[in-house]
Phi, psi and omega in degrees: 000143176283131180289139177287137183283343183239051172285340173307141196308108173292327183229134177238131181250133171249113198242126170281172186279340185261327184208170182271110171243119188234156174229133183261126182242088180286137166258357177244114188293334187274349183280149177251133183255142181231140173254141179265118182243126175230114188067236174264000183253141171270115191251346179191165175230150175212136173251149186218146177222131177255124171239175179301333184241000179198155164248124185246145171213157175227121177246129184231128175229142176306128180075359182247151173306149178270133189250121181245121190226159176215127172250117178281149186241133171240116181056036179086356186254134181291142182232255184286127175248130181244140175227130170245139181244122183247157177296149177306128171072010184285151176291161180297335182282349179292137182287150182294147175294322188200139170241132181221137178248144177237118180218126180280122175230106181066235184252029171227154161259124175271113181256113177248116188244136172243122178220124180053045181078351180269126183245132178230151178231136184222123173274131175241144181288146177203193177254137178308140183084358177301141182251130173299136180236123177272096188299330181288348183263107177286339173285323175296309173317307183302315183290329173297318173303313183294320179298318179299320182290322181296329182270005185054046181251141180259011180195155176230151164264122184237146176248117186278117188296322187290336183242347186075009184271133176263127187231155169263117186253117180274135175244141182231130179252125179228094185063241175271008180257141173227123179256147180229130177250108183253114172050044178082006178248122182278127174235121183251121179256147177234130188232156170214108180052057173082355181255127178288128173252317179215160175230134177222145175233089187310317184294340176257001186052038182251132176223135181249120184241145174287122176287132184283347180283160171260161177309134177097347178276165183293125179298321181296324174301320182293321178303326179285322175292325184294318178309311179295323181296324184259358181267000000 
């Protein structure tokens, strides 16, 4: 598996014992950072970077493994999805606990996993053309909806990596919003000129908001902007 170039900690979380209070410290100036907000709590952060040949992300939540993922693109279409899982709070130099590739070949998804130097490959049944989906990442889900809209498709076939389930996901475009119905769960994304602004999951009271600062700006200023954005 190809190592991701921005595996150095994209996000560092400083968590209090009573609620999630987080500070984002990006080390990749081209990455855009988003906060996951559920109710009154900020529960996670995710950074994402879109390039011509790949979409990359890092998802960090307090007390949970750090997920580093990359979806390769061929002519704008998602192909190989790579996922690396790191220990909670581990520094960027720590080796991943596990690395997994998901690649659709015909009517199977080939799942290749490396753990403690041992590599295994497992073919799982799916539907031809299914796109691997990292369900825990709302940004990955949002960009798949955007790819569908760019390709003028009203649906996607998705292979959910956590469950191995293949689902048919309908997309709906309403102005600057693209909605994706994944296995009965409605995910609503809002865009502006190709920039993802928010992701919301009404049934879970979950909202993912783009932090308005750029890398290198003062984080305290950004937290003030974010409060006004979601208030």
